[in-house]
Structure formats: C-alpha cells, structure tokens
N, CA, C and O atoms as a Tripos MOL2 file, in Angstrom:
@<TRIPOS>MOLECULE
protein
  228   227    57     0     0
PROTEIN
NO_CHARGES

@<TRIPOS>ATOM
      1 N           8.0460   56.7820  174.9900 N.3       1 MET1
      2 CA          8.4830   57.9220  174.1890 C.3       1 MET1
      3 C           8.5650   57.5270  172.7090 C.2       1 MET1
      4 O           8.8790   56.3880  172.3630 O.2       1 MET1
      5 N           8.2800   58.4800  171.8810 N.am      2 GLU2
      6 CA          8.3920   58.2960  170.4400 C.3       2 GLU2
      7 C           9.5090   59.2030  169.9350 C.2       2 GLU2
      8 O           9.9240   60.1370  170.6200 O.2       2 GLU2
      9 N           9.9890   58.9150  168.7290 N.am      3 LYS3
     10 CA         11.0670   59.7190  168.1450 C.3       3 LYS3
     11 C          10.4990   60.6140  167.0520 C.2       3 LYS3
     12 O           9.8090   60.1410  166.1490 O.2       3 LYS3
     13 N          10.7860   61.8900  167.1380 N.am      4 ASP4
     14 CA         10.3890   62.8290  166.0900 C.3       4 ASP4
     15 C          11.1430   62.4240  164.8200 C.2       4 ASP4
     16 O          12.3730   62.4390  164.8090 O.2       4 ASP4
     17 N          10.4210   62.0580  163.7420 N.am      5 PRO5
     18 CA         11.1120   61.5800  162.5360 C.3       5 PRO5
     19 C          11.8890   62.6710  161.7990 C.2       5 PRO5
     20 O          12.7330   62.3670  160.9560 O.2       5 PRO5
     21 N          11.6130   63.9230  162.1070 N.am      6 VAL6
     22 CA         12.2880   65.0200  161.4190 C.3       6 VAL6
     23 C          13.6110   65.3690  162.0980 C.2       6 VAL6
     24 O          14.6520   65.4210  161.4420 O.2       6 VAL6
     25 N          13.5730   65.6090  163.4150 N.am      7 CYS7
     26 CA         14.7840   66.0660  164.1040 C.3       7 CYS7
     27 C          15.4200   65.0120  164.9980 C.2       7 CYS7
     28 O          16.5620   65.1720  165.4280 O.2       7 CYS7
     29 N          14.6790   63.9190  165.2850 N.am      8 GLY8
     30 CA         15.2350   62.8480  166.0940 C.3       8 GLY8
     31 C          15.0430   63.0040  167.5980 C.2       8 GLY8
     32 O          15.4780   62.1470  168.3680 O.2       8 GLY8
     33 N          14.4070   64.0750  168.0190 N.am      9 MET9
     34 CA         14.1790   64.2730  169.4510 C.3       9 MET9
     35 C          13.1830   63.2550  169.9980 C.2       9 MET9
     36 O          12.3160   62.7710  169.2700 O.2       9 MET9
     37 N          13.3110   62.9370  171.2680 N.am     10 SER10
     38 CA         12.3200   62.0930  171.9330 C.3      10 SER10
     39 C          11.1070   62.9460  172.2620 C.2      10 SER10
     40 O          11.2310   64.0590  172.7730 O.2      10 SER10
     41 N           9.9270   62.4010  171.9580 N.am     11 VAL11
     42 CA          8.6770   63.1320  172.1590 C.3      11 VAL11
     43 C           7.7210   62.2460  172.9490 C.2      11 VAL11
     44 O           7.5550   61.0670  172.6380 O.2      11 VAL11
     45 N           7.0940   62.8190  173.9720 N.am     12 ASP12
     46 CA          6.0830   62.0970  174.7430 C.3      12 ASP12
     47 C           4.7450   62.2680  174.0340 C.2      12 ASP12
     48 O           4.2250   63.3820  173.9640 O.2      12 ASP12
     49 N           4.1780   61.1810  173.5060 N.am     13 PRO13
     50 CA          2.9140   61.2930  172.7600 C.3      13 PRO13
     51 C           1.7790   61.8990  173.5830 C.2      13 PRO13
     52 O           0.8610   62.5000  173.0240 O.2      13 PRO13
     53 N           1.8340   61.7460  174.9000 N.am     14 LYS14
     54 CA          0.7820   62.2860  175.7560 C.3      14 LYS14
     55 C           0.9400   63.7910  175.9800 C.2      14 LYS14
     56 O          -0.0020   64.4640  176.3980 O.2      14 LYS14
     57 N           2.1320   64.3100  175.6990 N.am     15 GLN15
     58 CA          2.4130   65.7220  175.9770 C.3      15 GLN15
     59 C           2.4050   66.6200  174.7440 C.2      15 GLN15
     60 O           2.2370   67.8340  174.8660 O.2      15 GLN15
     61 N           2.5830   66.0440  173.5650 N.am     16 THR16
     62 CA          2.7000   66.8810  172.3710 C.3      16 THR16
     63 C           1.3580   67.0870  171.6740 C.2      16 THR16
     64 O           0.5130   66.1920  171.6370 O.2      16 THR16
     65 N           1.1870   68.2600  171.1350 N.am     17 ALA17
     66 CA         -0.0110   68.5690  170.3570 C.3      17 ALA17
     67 C           0.2350   68.3230  168.8730 C.2      17 ALA17
     68 O          -0.6820   68.4280  168.0590 O.2      17 ALA17
     69 N           1.4800   67.9940  168.5270 N.am     18 TYR18
     70 CA          1.8630   67.8770  167.1220 C.3      18 TYR18
     71 C           1.9860   66.4180  166.7170 C.2      18 TYR18
     72 O           2.8930   65.7120  167.1570 O.2      18 TYR18
     73 N           1.0600   65.9760  165.8720 N.am     19 LYS19
     74 CA          1.1170   64.6060  165.3690 C.3      19 LYS19
     75 C           0.4620   64.5370  164.0020 C.2      19 LYS19
     76 O          -0.3860   65.3590  163.6540 O.2      19 LYS19
     77 N           0.8720   63.5440  163.2400 N.am     20 SER20
     78 CA          0.3120   63.3090  161.9070 C.3      20 SER20
     79 C           0.1590   61.8130  161.6950 C.2      20 SER20
     80 O           0.9810   61.0200  162.1540 O.2      20 SER20
     81 N          -0.8920   61.4430  161.0010 N.am     21 ASP21
     82 CA         -1.0800   60.0490  160.6120 C.3      21 ASP21
     83 C          -0.6410   59.9090  159.1670 C.2      21 ASP21
     84 O          -1.0270   60.7010  158.3070 O.2      21 ASP21
     85 N           0.1690   58.8950  158.9100 N.am     22 TYR22
     86 CA          0.6650   58.6460  157.5530 C.3      22 TYR22
     87 C           0.7890   57.1530  157.3480 C.2      22 TYR22
     88 O           1.4830   56.4700  158.1020 O.2      22 TYR22
     89 N           0.1140   56.6420  156.3260 N.am     23 GLN23
     90 CA          0.1320   55.2240  155.9690 C.3      23 GLN23
     91 C          -0.1710   54.3350  157.1750 C.2      23 GLN23
     92 O           0.4930   53.3220  157.3940 O.2      23 GLN23
     93 N          -1.1730   54.7240  157.9450 N.am     24 GLY24
     94 CA         -1.6350   53.8910  159.0550 C.3      24 GLY24
     95 C          -0.8090   53.9910  160.3290 C.2      24 GLY24
     96 O          -1.0640   53.2530  161.2810 O.2      24 GLY24
     97 N           0.1700   54.8790  160.3720 N.am     25 LYS25
     98 CA          1.0020   55.0470  161.5700 C.3      25 LYS25
     99 C           0.9240   56.4990  162.0220 C.2      25 LYS25
    100 O           0.8510   57.4100  161.1980 O.2      25 LYS25
    101 N           0.9420   56.7110  163.3350 N.am     26 THR26
    102 CA          0.9480   58.0600  163.8780 C.3      26 THR26
    103 C           2.3730   58.4590  164.2120 C.2      26 THR26
    104 O           3.1000   57.7210  164.8760 O.2      26 THR26
    105 N           2.7590   59.6260  163.7480 N.am     27 TYR27
    106 CA          4.0790   60.1870  164.0090 C.3      27 TYR27
    107 C           3.9150   61.3970  164.9210 C.2      27 TYR27
    108 O           2.9750   62.1770  164.7650 O.2      27 TYR27
    109 N           4.8320   61.5510  165.8740 N.am     28 TYR28
    110 CA          4.7610   62.6240  166.8600 C.3      28 TYR28
    111 C           5.9360   63.5690  166.6750 C.2      28 TYR28
    112 O           7.0330   63.1490  166.3070 O.2      28 TYR28
    113 N           5.6940   64.8620  166.9350 N.am     29 PHE29
    114 CA          6.6930   65.8910  166.6650 C.3      29 PHE29
    115 C           6.8940   66.7930  167.8700 C.2      29 PHE29
    116 O           5.9900   66.9810  168.6830 O.2      29 PHE29
    117 N           8.1060   67.3530  167.9700 N.am     30 CYS30
    118 CA          8.4510   68.2280  169.0860 C.3      30 CYS30
    119 C           7.9090   69.6410  168.8850 C.2      30 CYS30
    120 O           7.7440   70.3890  169.8480 O.2      30 CYS30
    121 N           7.6330   70.0040  167.6290 N.am     31 SER31
    122 CA          7.2220   71.3840  167.3510 C.3      31 SER31
    123 C           6.3690   71.4520  166.0820 C.2      31 SER31
    124 O           6.2930   70.4990  165.3070 O.2      31 SER31
    125 N           5.7370   72.5970  165.9000 N.am     32 ALA32
    126 CA          4.9410   72.8280  164.6930 C.3      32 ALA32
    127 C           5.8280   72.8000  163.4510 C.2      32 ALA32
    128 O           5.3940   72.3590  162.3870 O.2      32 ALA32
    129 N           7.0700   73.2680  163.5820 N.am     33 GLY33
    130 CA          7.9870   73.2880  162.4450 C.3      33 GLY33
    131 C           8.3160   71.9010  161.9410 C.2      33 GLY33
    132 O           8.3430   71.6620  160.7340 O.2      33 GLY33
    133 N           8.5690   70.9720  162.8750 N.am     34 CYS34
    134 CA          8.8710   69.5910  162.4720 C.3      34 CYS34
    135 C           7.6430   68.9350  161.8520 C.2      34 CYS34
    136 O           7.7610   68.2070  160.8670 O.2      34 CYS34
    137 N           6.4700   69.1860  162.4180 N.am     35 LYS35
    138 CA          5.2340   68.6190  161.8640 C.3      35 LYS35
    139 C           5.0030   69.1390  160.4440 C.2      35 LYS35
    140 O           4.6340   68.3770  159.5510 O.2      35 LYS35
    141 N           5.2200   70.4290  160.2440 N.am     36 LYS36
    142 CA          5.0290   71.0380  158.9200 C.3      36 LYS36
    143 C           5.9860   70.4250  157.9020 C.2      36 LYS36
    144 O           5.5840   70.1050  156.7840 O.2      36 LYS36
    145 N           7.2480   70.2600  158.2880 N.am     37 ALA37
    146 CA          8.2330   69.6560  157.3840 C.3      37 ALA37
    147 C           7.8140   68.2390  157.0020 C.2      37 ALA37
    148 O           7.9090   67.8520  155.8380 O.2      37 ALA37
    149 N           7.3520   67.4680  157.9800 N.am     38 PHE38
    150 CA          6.9070   66.0970  157.7130 C.3      38 PHE38
    151 C           5.6890   66.0970  156.7940 C.2      38 PHE38
    152 O           5.6400   65.3380  155.8260 O.2      38 PHE38
    153 N           4.7110   66.9440  157.0950 N.am     39 ASP39
    154 CA          3.4780   66.9780  156.3040 C.3      39 ASP39
    155 C           3.7400   67.3620  154.8490 C.2      39 ASP39
    156 O           3.0210   66.9220  153.9520 O.2      39 ASP39
    157 N           4.7680   68.1830  154.6130 N.am     40 GLU40
    158 CA          5.0860   68.5950  153.2470 C.3      40 GLU40
    159 C           5.8010   67.4990  152.4580 C.2      40 GLU40
    160 O           5.5940   67.3710  151.2510 O.2      40 GLU40
    161 N           6.6480   66.7010  153.1360 N.am     41 GLU41
    162 CA          7.4170   65.6450  152.4620 C.3      41 GLU41
    163 C           7.5480   64.4030  153.3430 C.2      41 GLU41
    164 O           8.6550   64.0690  153.7650 O.2      41 GLU41
    165 N           6.4460   63.7140  153.6280 N.am     42 PRO42
    166 CA          6.5380   62.5680  154.5430 C.3      42 PRO42
    167 C           7.4750   61.4660  154.0630 C.2      42 PRO42
    168 O           8.1240   60.8120  154.8790 O.2      42 PRO42
    169 N           7.5550   61.2520  152.7550 N.am     43 GLU43
    170 CA          8.4140   60.1880  152.2220 C.3      43 GLU43
    171 C           9.8870   60.4210  152.5620 C.2      43 GLU43
    172 O          10.6680   59.4730  152.6430 O.2      43 GLU43
    173 N          10.2570   61.6710  152.7580 N.am     44 LYS44
    174 CA         11.6350   62.0120  153.0830 C.3      44 LYS44
    175 C          12.0200   61.5030  154.4770 C.2      44 LYS44
    176 O          13.1900   61.2270  154.7440 O.2      44 LYS44
    177 N          11.0260   61.3830  155.3570 N.am     45 TYR45
    178 CA         11.2990   61.0490  156.7560 C.3      45 TYR45
    179 C          10.8740   59.6410  157.1670 C.2      45 TYR45
    180 O          11.3130   59.1380  158.2020 O.2      45 TYR45
    181 N          10.0320   59.0080  156.3720 N.am     46 VAL46
    182 CA          9.5390   57.6770  156.7220 C.3      46 VAL46
    183 C          10.5000   56.6140  156.1990 C.2      46 VAL46
    184 O          10.8510   56.6160  155.0190 O.2      46 VAL46
    185 N          10.9180   55.7200  157.0650 N.am     47 VAL47
    186 CA         11.7550   54.5930  156.6690 C.3      47 VAL47
    187 C          10.8350   53.3950  156.4730 C.2      47 VAL47
    188 O          10.1570   52.9660  157.4070 O.2      47 VAL47
    189 N          10.8140   52.8680  155.2760 N.am     48 HIS48
    190 CA          9.9570   51.7240  154.9810 C.3      48 HIS48
    191 C          10.6580   50.4360  155.3880 C.2      48 HIS48
    192 O          11.8120   50.2080  155.0280 O.2      48 HIS48
    193 N           9.9560   49.5960  156.1400 N.am     49 GLN49
    194 CA         10.5380   48.3520  156.6410 C.3      49 GLN49
    195 C          11.0130   47.4700  155.4960 C.2      49 GLN49
    196 O          12.0960   46.8910  155.5790 O.2      49 GLN49
    197 N          10.2250   47.3540  154.4250 N.am     50 HIS50
    198 CA         10.6270   46.4570  153.3390 C.3      50 HIS50
    199 C          11.8550   46.9810  152.6060 C.2      50 HIS50
    200 O          12.6280   46.1880  152.0690 O.2      50 HIS50
    201 N          12.0510   48.2860  152.5710 N.am     51 ASP51
    202 CA         13.2400   48.8530  151.9360 C.3      51 ASP51
    203 C          14.4930   48.5420  152.7580 C.2      51 ASP51
    204 O          15.5510   48.2500  152.2020 O.2      51 ASP51
    205 N          14.3660   48.6070  154.0660 N.am     52 ALA52
    206 CA         15.5110   48.3800  154.9460 C.3      52 ALA52
    207 C          16.0030   46.9420  154.8670 C.2      52 ALA52
    208 O          17.1790   46.6770  155.1180 O.2      52 ALA52
    209 N          15.1190   46.0100  154.5210 N.am     53 HIS53
    210 CA         15.4810   44.6020  154.5060 C.3      53 HIS53
    211 C          15.6760   44.0480  153.0860 C.2      53 HIS53
    212 O          15.9590   42.8610  152.9220 O.2      53 HIS53
    213 N          15.5300   44.8830  152.0800 N.am     54 SER54
    214 CA         15.5860   44.3790  150.7060 C.3      54 SER54
    215 C          16.9740   43.8730  150.3210 C.2      54 SER54
    216 O          17.0900   43.0650  149.3990 O.2      54 SER54
    217 N          18.0240   44.3220  150.9940 N.am     55 SER55
    218 CA         19.3740   43.8680  150.6390 C.3      55 SER55
    219 C          19.6820   42.4700  151.1660 C.2      55 SER55
    220 O          20.7440   41.9210  150.8710 O.2      55 SER55
    221 N          18.7840   41.8950  151.9280 N.am     56 HIS56
    222 CA         18.9900   40.5740  152.5100 C.3      56 HIS56
    223 C          18.4790   39.4350  151.6400 C.2      56 HIS56
    224 O          18.5060   38.2780  152.0570 O.2      56 HIS56
    225 N          18.0140   39.7520  150.4380 N.am     57 HIS57
    226 CA         17.4350   38.7190  149.5750 C.3      57 HIS57
    227 C          18.5040   37.9090  148.8920 C.2      57 HIS57
    228 O          18.1930   36.9960  148.1280 O.2      57 HIS57
@<TRIPOS>BOND
     1     1     2 1
     2     2     3 1
     3     3     4 2
     4     3     5 am
     5     5     6 1
     6     6     7 1
     7     7     8 2
     8     7     9 am
     9     9    10 1
    10    10    11 1
    11    11    12 2
    12    11    13 am
    13    13    14 1
    14    14    15 1
    15    15    16 2
    16    15    17 am
    17    17    18 1
    18    18    19 1
    19    19    20 2
    20    19    21 am
    21    21    22 1
    22    22    23 1
    23    23    24 2
    24    23    25 am
    25    25    26 1
    26    26    27 1
    27    27    28 2
    28    27    29 am
    29    29    30 1
    30    30    31 1
    31    31    32 2
    32    31    33 am
    33    33    34 1
    34    34    35 1
    35    35    36 2
    36    35    37 am
    37    37    38 1
    38    38    39 1
    39    39    40 2
    40    39    41 am
    41    41    42 1
    42    42    43 1
    43    43    44 2
    44    43    45 am
    45    45    46 1
    46    46    47 1
    47    47    48 2
    48    47    49 am
    49    49    50 1
    50    50    51 1
    51    51    52 2
    52    51    53 am
    53    53    54 1
    54    54    55 1
    55    55    56 2
    56    55    57 am
    57    57    58 1
    58    58    59 1
    59    59    60 2
    60    59    61 am
    61    61    62 1
    62    62    63 1
    63    63    64 2
    64    63    65 am
    65    65    66 1
    66    66    67 1
    67    67    68 2
    68    67    69 am
    69    69    70 1
    70    70    71 1
    71    71    72 2
    72    71    73 am
    73    73    74 1
    74    74    75 1
    75    75    76 2
    76    75    77 am
    77    77    78 1
    78    78    79 1
    79    79    80 2
    80    79    81 am
    81    81    82 1
    82    82    83 1
    83    83    84 2
    84    83    85 am
    85    85    86 1
    86    86    87 1
    87    87    88 2
    88    87    89 am
    89    89    90 1
    90    90    91 1
    91    91    92 2
    92    91    93 am
    93    93    94 1
    94    94    95 1
    95    95    96 2
    96    95    97 am
    97    97    98 1
    98    98    99 1
    99    99   100 2
   100    99   101 am
   101   101   102 1
   102   102   103 1
   103   103   104 2
   104   103   105 am
   105   105   106 1
   106   106   107 1
   107   107   108 2
   108   107   109 am
   109   109   110 1
   110   110   111 1
   111   111   112 2
   112   111   113 am
   113   113   114 1
   114   114   115 1
   115   115   116 2
   116   115   117 am
   117   117   118 1
   118   118   119 1
   119   119   120 2
   120   119   121 am
   121   121   122 1
   122   122   123 1
   123   123   124 2
   124   123   125 am
   125   125   126 1
   126   126   127 1
   127   127   128 2
   128   127   129 am
   129   129   130 1
   130   130   131 1
   131   131   132 2
   132   131   133 am
   133   133   134 1
   134   134   135 1
   135   135   136 2
   136   135   137 am
   137   137   138 1
   138   138   139 1
   139   139   140 2
   140   139   141 am
   141   141   142 1
   142   142   143 1
   143   143   144 2
   144   143   145 am
   145   145   146 1
   146   146   147 1
   147   147   148 2
   148   147   149 am
   149   149   150 1
   150   150   151 1
   151   151   152 2
   152   151   153 am
   153   153   154 1
   154   154   155 1
   155   155   156 2
   156   155   157 am
   157   157   158 1
   158   158   159 1
   159   159   160 2
   160   159   161 am
   161   161   162 1
   162   162   163 1
   163   163   164 2
   164   163   165 am
   165   165   166 1
   166   166   167 1
   167   167   168 2
   168   167   169 am
   169   169   170 1
   170   170   171 1
   171   171   172 2
   172   171   173 am
   173   173   174 1
   174   174   175 1
   175   175   176 2
   176   175   177 am
   177   177   178 1
   178   178   179 1
   179   179   180 2
   180   179   181 am
   181   181   182 1
   182   182   183 1
   183   183   184 2
   184   183   185 am
   185   185   186 1
   186   186   187 1
   187   187   188 2
   188   187   189 am
   189   189   190 1
   190   190   191 1
   191   191   192 2
   192   191   193 am
   193   193   194 1
   194   194   195 1
   195   195   196 2
   196   195   197 am
   197   197   198 1
   198   198   199 1
   199   199   200 2
   200   199   201 am
   201   201   202 1
   202   202   203 1
   203   203   204 2
   204   203   205 am
   205   205   206 1
   206   206   207 1
   207   207   208 2
   208   207   209 am
   209   209   210 1
   210   210   211 1
   211   211   212 2
   212   211   213 am
   213   213   214 1
   214   214   215 1
   215   215   216 2
   216   215   217 am
   217   217   218 1
   218   218   219 1
   219   219   220 2
   220   219   221 am
   221   221   222 1
   222   222   223 1
   223   223   224 2
   224   223   225 am
   225   225   226 1
   226   226   227 1
   227   227   228 2
@<TRIPOS>SUBSTRUCTURE
     1 MET1         2 RESIDUE 1 A MET
     2 GLU2         6 RESIDUE 1 A GLU
     3 LYS3        10 RESIDUE 1 A LYS
     4 ASP4        14 RESIDUE 1 A ASP
     5 PRO5        18 RESIDUE 1 A PRO
     6 VAL6        22 RESIDUE 1 A VAL
     7 CYS7        26 RESIDUE 1 A CYS
     8 GLY8        30 RESIDUE 1 A GLY
     9 MET9        34 RESIDUE 1 A MET
    10 SER10       38 RESIDUE 1 A SER
    11 VAL11       42 RESIDUE 1 A VAL
    12 ASP12       46 RESIDUE 1 A ASP
    13 PRO13       50 RESIDUE 1 A PRO
    14 LYS14       54 RESIDUE 1 A LYS
    15 GLN15       58 RESIDUE 1 A GLN
    16 THR16       62 RESIDUE 1 A THR
    17 ALA17       66 RESIDUE 1 A ALA
    18 TYR18       70 RESIDUE 1 A TYR
    19 LYS19       74 RESIDUE 1 A LYS
    20 SER20       78 RESIDUE 1 A SER
    21 ASP21       82 RESIDUE 1 A ASP
    22 TYR22       86 RESIDUE 1 A TYR
    23 GLN23       90 RESIDUE 1 A GLN
    24 GLY24       94 RESIDUE 1 A GLY
    25 LYS25       98 RESIDUE 1 A LYS
    26 THR26      102 RESIDUE 1 A THR
    27 TYR27      106 RESIDUE 1 A TYR
    28 TYR28      110 RESIDUE 1 A TYR
    29 PHE29      114 RESIDUE 1 A PHE
    30 CYS30      118 RESIDUE 1 A CYS
    31 SER31      122 RESIDUE 1 A SER
    32 ALA32      126 RESIDUE 1 A ALA
    33 GLY33      130 RESIDUE 1 A GLY
    34 CYS34      134 RESIDUE 1 A CYS
    35 LYS35      138 RESIDUE 1 A LYS
    36 LYS36      142 RESIDUE 1 A LYS
    37 ALA37      146 RESIDUE 1 A ALA
    38 PHE38      150 RESIDUE 1 A PHE
    39 ASP39      154 RESIDUE 1 A ASP
    40 GLU40      158 RESIDUE 1 A GLU
    41 GLU41      162 RESIDUE 1 A GLU
    42 PRO42      166 RESIDUE 1 A PRO
    43 GLU43      170 RESIDUE 1 A GLU
    44 LYS44      174 RESIDUE 1 A LYS
    45 TYR45      178 RESIDUE 1 A TYR
    46 VAL46      182 RESIDUE 1 A VAL
    47 VAL47      186 RESIDUE 1 A VAL
    48 HIS48      190 RESIDUE 1 A HIS
    49 GLN49      194 RESIDUE 1 A GLN
    50 HIS50      198 RESIDUE 1 A HIS
    51 ASP51      202 RESIDUE 1 A ASP
    52 ALA52      206 RESIDUE 1 A ALA
    53 HIS53      210 RESIDUE 1 A HIS
    54 SER54      214 RESIDUE 1 A SER
    55 SER55      218 RESIDUE 1 A SER
    56 HIS56      222 RESIDUE 1 A HIS
    57 HIS57      226 RESIDUE 1 A HIS
C-alpha cells in the first residue's frame, strides 16, 4: 500500500487510476480531487529527504 500524500489515506497502487510522477517518484491518490491538488502544488505535499535530515548537521 502507498500513502496518498494529500489526504494520508492508504491507496493500493494496483487499484487506483489516480497517480502522478514527480521528480522521479510515482505518487498514488485515492481520488481525482487529491490528484488535482497534488498536480497544482506538488511541493506542498512532497517531503524532501535532505530537508528532513538537515537539522542533524
């Protein structure tokens, strides 16, 4: 299962028709509304790994 980055719901990648590729990663969505929100502002929903660890320097 994957997590919808917009609403946090668990999504089965094999069952959903809603997905987007962003920066080399595929994101899966529970609905057209969540996909649309992500496509309009992906930076709002994507957590960058290097940002999450930058406070450890």
